[in-house]
N, CA, C, O and CB atoms as a CASP TS submission, in Angstrom:
PFRMAT TS
TARGET T0000
AUTHOR 0000-0000-0000
METHOD Language model
MODEL 1
PARENT N/A
ATOM      1  N   LYS     1      15.292  34.709 193.557  1.00  0.00           N
ATOM      2  CA  LYS     1      16.651  34.378 193.176  1.00  0.00           C
ATOM      3  C   LYS     1      17.580  35.574 193.372  1.00  0.00           C
ATOM      4  O   LYS     1      18.674  35.423 193.916  1.00  0.00           O
ATOM      5  CB  LYS     1      16.693  33.906 191.728  1.00  0.00           C
ATOM      6  N   SER     2      17.159  36.753 192.938  1.00  0.00           N
ATOM      7  CA  SER     2      18.041  37.917 192.916  1.00  0.00           C
ATOM      8  C   SER     2      17.898  38.850 194.105  1.00  0.00           C
ATOM      9  O   SER     2      18.723  39.749 194.272  1.00  0.00           O
ATOM     10  CB  SER     2      17.800  38.683 191.684  1.00  0.00           C
ATOM     11  N   GLY     3      16.897  38.672 194.922  1.00  0.00           N
ATOM     12  CA  GLY     3      16.707  39.559 196.060  1.00  0.00           C
ATOM     13  C   GLY     3      15.924  40.799 195.688  1.00  0.00           C
ATOM     14  O   GLY     3      15.601  41.025 194.522  1.00  0.00           O
ATOM     15  N   PHE     4      15.623  41.601 196.701  1.00  0.00           N
ATOM     16  CA  PHE     4      14.848  42.819 196.484  1.00  0.00           C
ATOM     17  C   PHE     4      14.979  43.728 197.693  1.00  0.00           C
ATOM     18  O   PHE     4      15.486  43.319 198.737  1.00  0.00           O
ATOM     19  CB  PHE     4      13.363  42.489 196.210  1.00  0.00           C
ATOM     20  N   GLY     5      14.522  44.955 197.546  1.00  0.00           N
ATOM     21  CA  GLY     5      14.523  45.919 198.638  1.00  0.00           C
ATOM     22  C   GLY     5      15.748  46.806 198.607  1.00  0.00           C
ATOM     23  O   GLY     5      16.502  46.826 197.635  1.00  0.00           O
ATOM     24  N   ASP     6      15.928  47.534 199.682  1.00  0.00           N
ATOM     25  CA  ASP     6      17.016  48.500 199.837  1.00  0.00           C
ATOM     26  C   ASP     6      17.954  47.989 200.926  1.00  0.00           C
ATOM     27  O   ASP     6      17.526  47.784 202.061  1.00  0.00           O
ATOM     28  CB  ASP     6      16.468  49.930 200.188  1.00  0.00           C
ATOM     29  N   VAL     7      19.219  47.784 200.598  1.00  0.00           N
ATOM     30  CA  VAL     7      20.161  47.209 201.574  1.00  0.00           C
ATOM     31  C   VAL     7      20.373  48.090 202.800  1.00  0.00           C
ATOM     32  O   VAL     7      20.917  47.625 203.801  1.00  0.00           O
ATOM     33  CB  VAL     7      21.493  46.956 200.911  1.00  0.00           C
ATOM     34  N   THR     8      19.957  49.346 202.742  1.00  0.00           N
ATOM     35  CA  THR     8      20.059  50.200 203.923  1.00  0.00           C
ATOM     36  C   THR     8      18.808  50.102 204.790  1.00  0.00           C
ATOM     37  O   THR     8      18.734  50.722 205.851  1.00  0.00           O
ATOM     38  CB  THR     8      20.295  51.650 203.508  1.00  0.00           C
ATOM     39  N   GLY     9      17.825  49.324 204.338  1.00  0.00           N
ATOM     40  CA  GLY     9      16.579  49.128 205.085  1.00  0.00           C
ATOM     41  C   GLY     9      16.134  47.686 204.969  1.00  0.00           C
ATOM     42  O   GLY     9      16.949  46.765 205.030  1.00  0.00           O
ATOM     43  N   ASP    10      14.849  47.499 204.802  1.00  0.00           N
ATOM     44  CA  ASP    10      14.308  46.146 204.644  1.00  0.00           C
ATOM     45  C   ASP    10      14.692  45.589 203.287  1.00  0.00           C
ATOM     46  O   ASP    10      14.531  46.248 202.259  1.00  0.00           O
ATOM     47  CB  ASP    10      12.774  46.141 204.811  1.00  0.00           C
ATOM     48  N   HIS    11      15.203  44.363 203.297  1.00  0.00           N
ATOM     49  CA  HIS    11      15.600  43.745 202.031  1.00  0.00           C
ATOM     50  C   HIS    11      15.759  42.235 202.191  1.00  0.00           C
ATOM     51  O   HIS    11      15.802  41.710 203.303  1.00  0.00           O
ATOM     52  CB  HIS    11      16.912  44.365 201.519  1.00  0.00           C
ATOM     53  N   TRP    12      15.843  41.564 201.070  1.00  0.00           N
ATOM     54  CA  TRP    12      16.144  40.135 201.000  1.00  0.00           C
ATOM     55  C   TRP    12      17.333  39.996 200.066  1.00  0.00           C
ATOM     56  O   TRP    12      17.283  40.470 198.931  1.00  0.00           O
ATOM     57  CB  TRP    12      14.901  39.284 200.499  1.00  0.00           C
ATOM     58  N   LEU    13      18.404  39.352 200.523  1.00  0.00           N
ATOM     59  CA  LEU    13      19.613  39.206 199.712  1.00  0.00           C
ATOM     60  C   LEU    13      19.368  38.440 198.422  1.00  0.00           C
ATOM     61  O   LEU    13      19.960  38.744 197.387  1.00  0.00           O
ATOM     62  CB  LEU    13      20.685  38.514 200.508  1.00  0.00           C
ATOM     63  N   GLY    14      18.504  37.461 198.490  1.00  0.00           N
ATOM     64  CA  GLY    14      18.254  36.604 197.335  1.00  0.00           C
ATOM     65  C   GLY    14      18.848  35.229 197.557  1.00  0.00           C
ATOM     66  O   GLY    14      19.888  35.082 198.200  1.00  0.00           O
ATOM     67  N   ASN    15      18.180  34.227 197.019  1.00  0.00           N
ATOM     68  CA  ASN    15      18.616  32.849 197.221  1.00  0.00           C
ATOM     69  C   ASN    15      19.980  32.564 196.600  1.00  0.00           C
ATOM     70  O   ASN    15      20.786  31.839 197.182  1.00  0.00           O
ATOM     71  CB  ASN    15      17.594  31.901 196.647  1.00  0.00           C
ATOM     72  N   GLU    16      20.243  33.129 195.425  1.00  0.00           N
ATOM     73  CA  GLU    16      21.537  32.870 194.774  1.00  0.00           C
ATOM     74  C   GLU    16      22.685  33.440 195.598  1.00  0.00           C
ATOM     75  O   GLU    16      23.716  32.789 195.765  1.00  0.00           O
ATOM     76  CB  GLU    16      21.558  33.471 193.356  1.00  0.00           C
ATOM     77  N   TYR    17      22.511  34.645 196.108  1.00  0.00           N
ATOM     78  CA  TYR    17      23.562  35.258 196.918  1.00  0.00           C
ATOM     79  C   TYR    17      23.770  34.467 198.216  1.00  0.00           C
ATOM     80  O   TYR    17      24.908  34.264 198.640  1.00  0.00           O
ATOM     81  CB  TYR    17      23.208  36.731 197.234  1.00  0.00           C
ATOM     82  N   LEU    18      22.683  34.022 198.845  1.00  0.00           N
ATOM     83  CA  LEU    18      22.830  33.197 200.048  1.00  0.00           C
ATOM     84  C   LEU    18      23.552  31.893 199.733  1.00  0.00           C
ATOM     85  O   LEU    18      24.367  31.422 200.527  1.00  0.00           O
ATOM     86  CB  LEU    18      21.456  32.900 200.666  1.00  0.00           C
ATOM     87  N   HIS    19      23.255  31.314 198.582  1.00  0.00           N
ATOM     88  CA  HIS    19      23.974  30.101 198.170  1.00  0.00           C
ATOM     89  C   HIS    19      25.465  30.399 198.018  1.00  0.00           C
ATOM     90  O   HIS    19      26.303  29.650 198.522  1.00  0.00           O
ATOM     91  CB  HIS    19      23.397  29.546 196.840  1.00  0.00           C
ATOM     92  N   GLN    20      25.795  31.476 197.333  1.00  0.00           N
ATOM     93  CA  GLN    20      27.203  31.828 197.123  1.00  0.00           C
ATOM     94  C   GLN    20      27.918  32.067 198.454  1.00  0.00           C
ATOM     95  O   GLN    20      29.076  31.680 198.614  1.00  0.00           O
ATOM     96  CB  GLN    20      27.313  33.077 196.234  1.00  0.00           C
ATOM     97  N   LEU    21      27.241  32.698 199.399  1.00  0.00           N
ATOM     98  CA  LEU    21      27.842  32.960 200.711  1.00  0.00           C
ATOM     99  C   LEU    21      28.092  31.687 201.508  1.00  0.00           C
ATOM    100  O   LEU    21      29.102  31.574 202.203  1.00  0.00           O
ATOM    101  CB  LEU    21      26.953  33.887 201.509  1.00  0.00           C
ATOM    102  N   THR    22      27.176  30.729 201.411  1.00  0.00           N
ATOM    103  CA  THR    22      27.246  29.561 202.295  1.00  0.00           C
ATOM    104  C   THR    22      27.856  28.322 201.654  1.00  0.00           C
ATOM    105  O   THR    22      27.965  27.292 202.320  1.00  0.00           O
ATOM    106  CB  THR    22      25.880  29.227 202.780  1.00  0.00           C
ATOM    107  N   ARG    23      28.254  28.382 200.397  1.00  0.00           N
ATOM    108  CA  ARG    23      28.736  27.180 199.710  1.00  0.00           C
ATOM    109  C   ARG    23      30.218  26.906 199.908  1.00  0.00           C
ATOM    110  O   ARG    23      30.660  25.773 199.717  1.00  0.00           O
ATOM    111  CB  ARG    23      28.457  27.294 198.253  1.00  0.00           C
ATOM    112  N   GLY    24      30.978  27.893 200.277  1.00  0.00           N
ATOM    113  CA  GLY    24      32.426  27.758 200.325  1.00  0.00           C
ATOM    114  C   GLY    24      32.927  26.873 201.445  1.00  0.00           C
ATOM    115  O   GLY    24      32.149  26.190 202.111  1.00  0.00           O
ATOM    116  N   PRO    25      34.222  26.892 201.645  1.00  0.00           N
ATOM    117  CA  PRO    25      34.811  26.048 202.682  1.00  0.00           C
ATOM    118  C   PRO    25      34.480  26.527 204.099  1.00  0.00           C
ATOM    119  O   PRO    25      34.658  25.785 205.065  1.00  0.00           O
ATOM    120  CB  PRO    25      36.311  25.995 202.502  1.00  0.00           C
ATOM    121  N   ALA    26      34.004  27.758 204.218  1.00  0.00           N
ATOM    122  CA  ALA    26      33.668  28.285 205.545  1.00  0.00           C
ATOM    123  C   ALA    26      32.438  27.566 206.100  1.00  0.00           C
ATOM    124  O   ALA    26      31.635  27.011 205.349  1.00  0.00           O
ATOM    125  CB  ALA    26      33.416  29.816 205.480  1.00  0.00           C
ATOM    126  N   HIS    27      32.309  27.584 207.393  1.00  0.00           N
ATOM    127  CA  HIS    27      31.214  26.930 208.114  1.00  0.00           C
ATOM    128  C   HIS    27      30.310  28.033 208.662  1.00  0.00           C
ATOM    129  O   HIS    27      30.787  28.924 209.365  1.00  0.00           O
ATOM    130  CB  HIS    27      31.752  25.992 209.275  1.00  0.00           C
ATOM    131  N   TYR    28      29.016  27.986 208.351  1.00  0.00           N
ATOM    132  CA  TYR    28      28.092  29.028 208.785  1.00  0.00           C
ATOM    133  C   TYR    28      27.065  28.499 209.763  1.00  0.00           C
ATOM    134  O   TYR    28      26.673  27.333 209.710  1.00  0.00           O
ATOM    135  CB  TYR    28      27.395  29.639 207.595  1.00  0.00           C
ATOM    136  N   LYS    29      26.633  29.382 210.664  1.00  0.00           N
ATOM    137  CA  LYS    29      25.546  29.124 211.594  1.00  0.00           C
ATOM    138  C   LYS    29      24.450  30.144 211.302  1.00  0.00           C
ATOM    139  O   LYS    29      24.732  31.260 210.865  1.00  0.00           O
ATOM    140  CB  LYS    29      26.031  29.205 213.091  1.00  0.00           C
ATOM    141  N   LEU    30      23.207  29.758 211.543  1.00  0.00           N
ATOM    142  CA  LEU    30      22.074  30.660 211.359  1.00  0.00           C
ATOM    143  C   LEU    30      21.466  30.959 212.713  1.00  0.00           C
ATOM    144  O   LEU    30      21.017  30.052 213.414  1.00  0.00           O
ATOM    145  CB  LEU    30      21.016  30.051 210.400  1.00  0.00           C
ATOM    146  N   GLY    31      21.451  32.233 213.083  1.00  0.00           N
ATOM    147  CA  GLY    31      20.839  32.655 214.337  1.00  0.00           C
ATOM    148  C   GLY    31      19.422  33.136 214.103  1.00  0.00           C
ATOM    149  O   GLY    31      19.136  33.815 213.117  1.00  0.00           O
ATOM    150  N   VAL    32      18.533  32.776 215.026  1.00  0.00           N
ATOM    151  CA  VAL    32      17.129  33.164 214.938  1.00  0.00           C
ATOM    152  C   VAL    32      16.724  33.810 216.256  1.00  0.00           C
ATOM    153  O   VAL    32      17.006  33.287 217.334  1.00  0.00           O
ATOM    154  CB  VAL    32      16.219  31.935 214.613  1.00  0.00           C
ATOM    155  N   LYS    33      16.055  34.962 216.150  1.00  0.00           N
ATOM    156  CA  LYS    33      15.534  35.650 217.328  1.00  0.00           C
ATOM    157  C   LYS    33      14.044  35.860 217.122  1.00  0.00           C
ATOM    158  O   LYS    33      13.623  36.455 216.130  1.00  0.00           O
ATOM    159  CB  LYS    33      16.270  37.011 217.575  1.00  0.00           C
ATOM    160  N   LEU    34      13.246  35.371 218.065  1.00  0.00           N
ATOM    161  CA  LEU    34      11.795  35.522 218.011  1.00  0.00           C
ATOM    162  C   LEU    34      11.350  36.384 219.184  1.00  0.00           C
ATOM    163  O   LEU    34      11.763  36.158 220.321  1.00  0.00           O
ATOM    164  CB  LEU    34      11.080  34.136 218.037  1.00  0.00           C
ATOM    165  N   VAL    35      10.508  37.372 218.904  1.00  0.00           N
ATOM    166  CA  VAL    35       9.969  38.244 219.945  1.00  0.00           C
ATOM    167  C   VAL    35       8.453  38.207 219.837  1.00  0.00           C
ATOM    168  O   VAL    35       7.896  38.515 218.783  1.00  0.00           O
ATOM    169  CB  VAL    35      10.516  39.713 219.813  1.00  0.00           C
ATOM    170  N   ASP    36       7.780  37.830 220.926  1.00  0.00           N
ATOM    171  CA  ASP    36       6.319  37.755 220.864  1.00  0.00           C
ATOM    172  C   ASP    36       5.688  39.095 221.221  1.00  0.00           C
ATOM    173  O   ASP    36       6.392  40.071 221.482  1.00  0.00           O
ATOM    174  CB  ASP    36       5.797  36.661 221.804  1.00  0.00           C
ATOM    175  N   GLN    37       4.361  39.139 221.231  1.00  0.00           N
ATOM    176  CA  GLN    37       3.639  40.392 221.461  1.00  0.00           C
ATOM    177  C   GLN    37       3.854  40.956 222.856  1.00  0.00           C
ATOM    178  O   GLN    37       3.600  42.139 223.083  1.00  0.00           O
ATOM    179  CB  GLN    37       2.168  40.183 221.231  1.00  0.00           C
ATOM    180  N   ASP    38       4.317  40.133 223.801  1.00  0.00           N
ATOM    181  CA  ASP    38       4.618  40.591 225.156  1.00  0.00           C
ATOM    182  C   ASP    38       6.095  40.931 225.333  1.00  0.00           C
ATOM    183  O   ASP    38       6.555  41.145 226.455  1.00  0.00           O
ATOM    184  CB  ASP    38       4.212  39.533 226.164  1.00  0.00           C
ATOM    185  N   ALA    39       6.830  40.980 224.238  1.00  0.00           N
ATOM    186  CA  ALA    39       8.262  41.295 224.206  1.00  0.00           C
ATOM    187  C   ALA    39       9.128  40.196 224.819  1.00  0.00           C
ATOM    188  O   ALA    39      10.291  40.438 225.143  1.00  0.00           O
ATOM    189  CB  ALA    39       8.515  42.596 224.933  1.00  0.00           C
ATOM    190  N   ALA    40       8.583  39.003 224.979  1.00  0.00           N
ATOM    191  CA  ALA    40       9.398  37.868 225.434  1.00  0.00           C
ATOM    192  C   ALA    40      10.243  37.397 224.254  1.00  0.00           C
ATOM    193  O   ALA    40       9.746  37.259 223.136  1.00  0.00           O
ATOM    194  CB  ALA    40       8.498  36.692 225.995  1.00  0.00           C
ATOM    195  N   THR    41      11.512  37.155 224.513  1.00  0.00           N
ATOM    196  CA  THR    41      12.455  36.798 223.457  1.00  0.00           C
ATOM    197  C   THR    41      12.887  35.343 223.579  1.00  0.00           C
ATOM    198  O   THR    41      13.151  34.843 224.672  1.00  0.00           O
ATOM    199  CB  THR    41      13.679  37.714 223.502  1.00  0.00           C
ATOM    200  N   LYS    42      12.950  34.680 222.436  1.00  0.00           N
ATOM    201  CA  LYS    42      13.475  33.321 222.339  1.00  0.00           C
ATOM    202  C   LYS    42      14.586  33.338 221.297  1.00  0.00           C
ATOM    203  O   LYS    42      14.472  34.009 220.271  1.00  0.00           O
ATOM    204  CB  LYS    42      12.347  32.283 221.962  1.00  0.00           C
ATOM    205  N   LEU    43      15.648  32.607 221.560  1.00  0.00           N
ATOM    206  CA  LEU    43      16.795  32.568 220.660  1.00  0.00           C
ATOM    207  C   LEU    43      17.077  31.144 220.216  1.00  0.00           C
ATOM    208  O   LEU    43      16.796  30.182 220.931  1.00  0.00           O
ATOM    209  CB  LEU    43      18.031  33.167 221.334  1.00  0.00           C
ATOM    210  N   GLY    44      17.629  31.032 219.035  1.00  0.00           N
ATOM    211  CA  GLY    44      18.011  29.723 218.537  1.00  0.00           C
ATOM    212  C   GLY    44      19.151  29.831 217.546  1.00  0.00           C
ATOM    213  O   GLY    44      19.421  30.898 216.995  1.00  0.00           O
ATOM    214  N   GLU    45      19.816  28.706 217.327  1.00  0.00           N
ATOM    215  CA  GLU    45      20.923  28.662 216.382  1.00  0.00           C
ATOM    216  C   GLU    45      20.942  27.300 215.696  1.00  0.00           C
ATOM    217  O   GLU    45      20.862  26.259 216.349  1.00  0.00           O
ATOM    218  CB  GLU    45      22.275  28.943 217.094  1.00  0.00           C
ATOM    219  N   TYR    46      21.049  27.326 214.375  1.00  0.00           N
ATOM    220  CA  TYR    46      21.204  26.106 213.584  1.00  0.00           C
ATOM    221  C   TYR    46      22.656  26.018 213.128  1.00  0.00           C
ATOM    222  O   TYR    46      23.208  26.980 212.592  1.00  0.00           O
ATOM    223  CB  TYR    46      20.223  26.088 212.357  1.00  0.00           C
ATOM    224  N   ASP    47      23.264  24.866 213.343  1.00  0.00           N
ATOM    225  CA  ASP    47      24.670  24.689 213.001  1.00  0.00           C
ATOM    226  C   ASP    47      24.864  23.295 212.415  1.00  0.00           C
ATOM    227  O   ASP    47      24.670  22.302 213.116  1.00  0.00           O
ATOM    228  CB  ASP    47      25.581  24.900 214.247  1.00  0.00           C
ATOM    229  N   PRO    48      25.238  23.205 211.160  1.00  0.00           N
ATOM    230  CA  PRO    48      25.529  24.256 210.180  1.00  0.00           C
ATOM    231  C   PRO    48      24.268  24.727 209.448  1.00  0.00           C
ATOM    232  O   PRO    48      23.167  24.216 209.654  1.00  0.00           O
ATOM    233  CB  PRO    48      26.554  23.754 209.166  1.00  0.00           C
ATOM    234  N   PHE    49      24.481  25.722 208.586  1.00  0.00           N
ATOM    235  CA  PHE    49      23.429  26.319 207.772  1.00  0.00           C
ATOM    236  C   PHE    49      23.992  26.529 206.375  1.00  0.00           C
ATOM    237  O   PHE    49      25.097  27.048 206.219  1.00  0.00           O
ATOM    238  CB  PHE    49      22.914  27.667 208.389  1.00  0.00           C
ATOM    239  N   LEU    50      23.233  26.127 205.357  1.00  0.00           N
ATOM    240  CA  LEU    50      23.638  26.425 203.980  1.00  0.00           C
ATOM    241  C   LEU    50      22.429  26.405 203.061  1.00  0.00           C
ATOM    242  O   LEU    50      21.397  25.809 203.370  1.00  0.00           O
ATOM    243  CB  LEU    50      24.698  25.418 203.490  1.00  0.00           C
ATOM    244  N   VAL    51      22.584  27.069 201.928  1.00  0.00           N
ATOM    245  CA  VAL    51      21.556  27.117 200.893  1.00  0.00           C
ATOM    246  C   VAL    51      22.147  26.461 199.650  1.00  0.00           C
ATOM    247  O   VAL    51      23.205  26.866 199.169  1.00  0.00           O
ATOM    248  CB  VAL    51      21.082  28.598 200.600  1.00  0.00           C
ATOM    249  N   GLU    52      21.453  25.444 199.133  1.00  0.00           N
ATOM    250  CA  GLU    52      21.931  24.747 197.939  1.00  0.00           C
ATOM    251  C   GLU    52      21.724  25.615 196.698  1.00  0.00           C
ATOM    252  O   GLU    52      21.128  26.689 196.779  1.00  0.00           O
ATOM    253  CB  GLU    52      21.207  23.392 197.774  1.00  0.00           C
ATOM    254  N   ASP    53      22.220  25.144 195.548  1.00  0.00           N
ATOM    255  CA  ASP    53      22.162  25.937 194.315  1.00  0.00           C
ATOM    256  C   ASP    53      20.790  25.868 193.632  1.00  0.00           C
ATOM    257  O   ASP    53      19.877  25.187 194.099  1.00  0.00           O
ATOM    258  CB  ASP    53      23.235  25.463 193.349  1.00  0.00           C
ATOM    259  N   GLU    54      20.675  26.590 192.520  1.00  0.00           N
ATOM    260  CA  GLU    54      19.404  26.687 191.801  1.00  0.00           C
ATOM    261  C   GLU    54      18.906  25.325 191.324  1.00  0.00           C
ATOM    262  O   GLU    54      17.702  25.069 191.338  1.00  0.00           O
ATOM    263  CB  GLU    54      19.548  27.623 190.615  1.00  0.00           C
ATOM    264  N   SER    55      19.825  24.445 190.901  1.00  0.00           N
ATOM    265  CA  SER    55      19.405  23.123 190.421  1.00  0.00           C
ATOM    266  C   SER    55      18.745  22.295 191.524  1.00  0.00           C
ATOM    267  O   SER    55      18.009  21.353 191.232  1.00  0.00           O
ATOM    268  CB  SER    55      20.606  22.365 189.858  1.00  0.00           C
ATOM    269  N   ALA    56      18.999  22.634 192.775  1.00  0.00           N
ATOM    270  CA  ALA    56      18.367  21.970 193.923  1.00  0.00           C
ATOM    271  C   ALA    56      17.242  22.828 194.496  1.00  0.00           C
ATOM    272  O   ALA    56      16.796  22.610 195.623  1.00  0.00           O
ATOM    273  CB  ALA    56      19.411  21.671 195.017  1.00  0.00           C
ATOM    274  N   ALA    57      16.783  23.816 193.702  1.00  0.00           N
ATOM    275  CA  ALA    57      15.683  24.715 194.098  1.00  0.00           C
ATOM    276  C   ALA    57      16.015  25.506 195.367  1.00  0.00           C
ATOM    277  O   ALA    57      15.130  25.810 196.167  1.00  0.00           O
ATOM    278  CB  ALA    57      14.397  23.907 194.319  1.00  0.00           C
ATOM    279  N   TYR    58      17.301  25.837 195.542  1.00  0.00           N
ATOM    280  CA  TYR    58      17.772  26.611 196.696  1.00  0.00           C
ATOM    281  C   TYR    58      17.306  25.994 198.017  1.00  0.00           C
ATOM    282  O   TYR    58      16.853  26.697 198.921  1.00  0.00           O
ATOM    283  CB  TYR    58      17.282  28.060 196.596  1.00  0.00           C
ATOM    284  N   ARG    59      17.425  24.683 198.107  1.00  0.00           N
ATOM    285  CA  ARG    59      17.022  23.960 199.314  1.00  0.00           C
ATOM    286  C   ARG    59      17.806  24.477 200.518  1.00  0.00           C
ATOM    287  O   ARG    59      19.022  24.654 200.453  1.00  0.00           O
ATOM    288  CB  ARG    59      17.240  22.436 199.139  1.00  0.00           C
ATOM    289  N   LEU    60      17.103  24.711 201.599  1.00  0.00           N
ATOM    290  CA  LEU    60      17.699  25.159 202.849  1.00  0.00           C
ATOM    291  C   LEU    60      18.126  23.940 203.650  1.00  0.00           C
ATOM    292  O   LEU    60      17.322  23.039 203.893  1.00  0.00           O
ATOM    293  CB  LEU    60      16.711  26.041 203.660  1.00  0.00           C
ATOM    294  N   ARG    61      19.385  23.908 204.061  1.00  0.00           N
ATOM    295  CA  ARG    61      19.911  22.811 204.885  1.00  0.00           C
ATOM    296  C   ARG    61      20.237  23.360 206.269  1.00  0.00           C
ATOM    297  O   ARG    61      21.040  24.282 206.416  1.00  0.00           O
ATOM    298  CB  ARG    61      21.183  22.158 204.227  1.00  0.00           C
ATOM    299  N   LEU    62      19.604  22.781 207.272  1.00  0.00           N
ATOM    300  CA  LEU    62      19.820  23.209 208.648  1.00  0.00           C
ATOM    301  C   LEU    62      20.348  22.037 209.459  1.00  0.00           C
ATOM    302  O   LEU    62      19.849  20.916 209.356  1.00  0.00           O
ATOM    303  CB  LEU    62      18.515  23.763 209.269  1.00  0.00           C
ATOM    304  N   GLY    63      21.362  22.313 210.265  1.00  0.00           N
ATOM    305  CA  GLY    63      21.919  21.286 211.132  1.00  0.00           C
ATOM    306  C   GLY    63      21.218  21.267 212.472  1.00  0.00           C
ATOM    307  O   GLY    63      20.029  21.571 212.568  1.00  0.00           O
ATOM    308  N   LEU    64      21.949  20.914 213.491  1.00  0.00           N
ATOM    309  CA  LEU    64      21.392  20.794 214.830  1.00  0.00           C
ATOM    310  C   LEU    64      20.927  22.138 215.360  1.00  0.00           C
ATOM    311  O   LEU    64      21.545  23.171 215.103  1.00  0.00           O
ATOM    312  CB  LEU    64      22.414  20.190 215.773  1.00  0.00           C
ATOM    313  N   PHE    65      19.827  22.110 216.103  1.00  0.00           N
ATOM    314  CA  PHE    65      19.270  23.318 216.713  1.00  0.00           C
ATOM    315  C   PHE    65      19.630  23.352 218.184  1.00  0.00           C
ATOM    316  O   PHE    65      19.559  22.339 218.880  1.00  0.00           O
ATOM    317  CB  PHE    65      17.736  23.380 216.529  1.00  0.00           C
ATOM    318  N   GLN    66      20.019  24.532 218.647  1.00  0.00           N
ATOM    319  CA  GLN    66      20.220  24.780 220.074  1.00  0.00           C
ATOM    320  C   GLN    66      19.611  26.127 220.378  1.00  0.00           C
ATOM    321  O   GLN    66      19.711  27.055 219.575  1.00  0.00           O
ATOM    322  CB  GLN    66      21.740  24.735 220.473  1.00  0.00           C
ATOM    323  N   GLY    67      18.978  26.245 221.534  1.00  0.00           N
ATOM    324  CA  GLY    67      18.427  27.532 221.909  1.00  0.00           C
ATOM    325  C   GLY    67      17.221  27.408 222.812  1.00  0.00           C
ATOM    326  O   GLY    67      16.879  26.325 223.287  1.00  0.00           O
ATOM    327  N   THR    68      16.582  28.550 223.036  1.00  0.00           N
ATOM    328  CA  THR    68      15.434  28.621 223.934  1.00  0.00           C
ATOM    329  C   THR    68      14.110  28.605 223.189  1.00  0.00           C
ATOM    330  O   THR    68      13.056  28.529 223.822  1.00  0.00           O
ATOM    331  CB  THR    68      15.521  29.863 224.781  1.00  0.00           C
ATOM    332  N   ALA    69      14.131  28.674 221.874  1.00  0.00           N
ATOM    333  CA  ALA    69      12.903  28.687 221.062  1.00  0.00           C
ATOM    334  C   ALA    69      12.477  27.259 220.760  1.00  0.00           C
ATOM    335  O   ALA    69      12.638  26.783 219.637  1.00  0.00           O
ATOM    336  CB  ALA    69      13.112  29.482 219.739  1.00  0.00           C
ATOM    337  N   GLN    70      11.934  26.577 221.760  1.00  0.00           N
ATOM    338  CA  GLN    70      11.585  25.160 221.579  1.00  0.00           C
ATOM    339  C   GLN    70      10.094  24.965 221.577  1.00  0.00           C
ATOM    340  O   GLN    70       9.618  23.839 221.436  1.00  0.00           O
ATOM    341  CB  GLN    70      12.212  24.304 222.670  1.00  0.00           C
TER
END
């Protein structure tokens, strides 16, 4: 819920903060980059993207996917 780690390095913002960021009138997209052991890269984007509130167990909502990571 609250996140962890060091914001100047590896960290997780936390589900509540992600909910607060994605709940407003703004429209968000989620970008994904995958790199395999041979350094081949695949990209993807979910549009829209949002995280529901605590009462919904911070359910992740993803819209349509576009990209090369199929």
